[in-house]
Steps between C-alpha positions, in 0.01 A plus 500: 500500500309471182121450478549133376722433790255629744232284347713200533570559864139569564398176339761309703371646818129442407583138412683456835210643688239280316721193575525587878125590540373213297733245641632409162806286481804604292638290221612162612846381395537189283663198653776507236585846587518419871742212417706700283510775762636250766752363243631846423539558876708179541719589200557853624614358830735248336641765279572738804681194671699434181606862461606507871712184468641598175621827639640321811682261266655774299577733775536273814478662851841464660336472838333172419811325397642405170362205291859383433681276760812667649720216385403558130576864504841584323637679810456190715659241261843374599782574270755244398815708514 
């Protein structure tokens, strides 16, 4: 580790120790940031659900049943012979 890296780590440790001993509070997050963080979490959940449903639609699970009705499937249509 270089000397500058050691100085940086020492400064971080010193700052943390001072905050703990003096009871200083860390930096408070802005309300806009907190709101944005919640919005991003919701969007992340929605995208995960969309990906899951898209995958299921493109590659349906045969165990859950087909989305087609059996009478609409070509093998089940009566022929007029």
